[in-house]
C-alpha positions, 0 to 999 in steps of 0.5 A, a space after each residue: 500500500 505504500 507504493 500508491 501512497 508515495 505516488 509510485 504506481 498507477 491503477 494496478 501497476 507495480 508489485 512487491 514481494 517479501 521473503 520469509 527466509 526460514 521457510 523459503 516462502 514469499 508473499 507477493 501481490 496478486 496479479 491485476 488486483 487494484 490496491 484498494 482491494 488488497 488485504 493480507 488474506 488475498 496475498 499469494 504465498 509462493 515457494 522459491 520454485 514458483 509453486 503457489 503454497 497458499 492463496 486463491 489468486 494468481 501471483 504477480 506476472 513479474 513473479 519469475 523476476 522476483 524469484 531470480 533476484 532472491 536466488 541470485 542474492 540471498 542477502 535480500 528479503 524484499 523486491 519492489 517493481 513500479 513504473 514510476 514516471 521519472 525512473 521509467 523515463 530513464 529506463 525507456 531512454 535506456 539511460 543509467 542515472 549517474 550520481 549528481 549529488 548527495 541526495 543520490 549518494 545517501 541511498 545509492 553508492 554510485 550510478 543506478 545502472 540500466 540493463 541491456 535490452 532483452 533479445 527477441 528470443 529472451 522476450 518470447 521465451 520466459 520473458 519475466 525470468 529473463 528480465 531477472 537474469 538480465 538484472 543479475 547479469 548487469 550487476 555481475 558484469 559491472 561488479 556492482 554490490 546489490 546491497 549498495 545499489 539496491 535498484 536497477 532500470 530494466 531497459 525499455 521497461 522500468 525500475 526494480 528495487 530491493 532491500 532487507 524486507 518488503 518495506 525496505 524495497 518499497 522505500 528504495 523505490 521512493 528514493 529512486 524516483 526522487 533521485 530520478 526526478 532530480 537527475 532529470 531536472 539537473 540534465 534539463 538545467 545542465 545537459 553536460 553536468 558531470 557526476 559528483 566527485 567520488 570522494 563526496 559520493 563515498 562520504 555521504 553513502 558510507 556515513 549512512 550505510 558503512 561500517 562506521 556509519 554515524 547518521 541517525 540515532 543508532 549506536 554511537 
């Protein structure tokens, strides 16, 4: 329900899943159901092999993408997918989102990547599974840490985000949309604007997420 509250989805667009690692079962939004009609009772429970273990509705059509991410990155416990406007604009332009300033750096330790376009054969055969595969491929080829950059733009499609649980994944979808809007405005004002310096990026990300993080009211 946080996705529509944050203005990240329209009508039935988008989905979120959350994984219970102890049981190997995830809960995911049912396909095509309006957010106003969602309840705990109509979530669909699925195992990591994609078999429905509880629920009368069809799971999200993007289930196979979520499963690919959980299998590749056992550290994560939640995945979100939206078609939020600014982030999807970058995806449709097949452009990554560079880090232009500290707002971006607070949540993403570097450029948010955009995948390569899927091939015709990948689209025609197990499209959603190949969408997950191309996300994993993008991070592997770029040697990117999915915990430090918990977001991706799927070329010509839209954003996926993830986190320690479903709420963190939804939060990261909101942060991604904000930095995408800022990047669009930055490029409108200065088309040749360079990315922020690496030392500034590192400072802002690590003060919030690094081993010696000191932002907020955590342990000092």
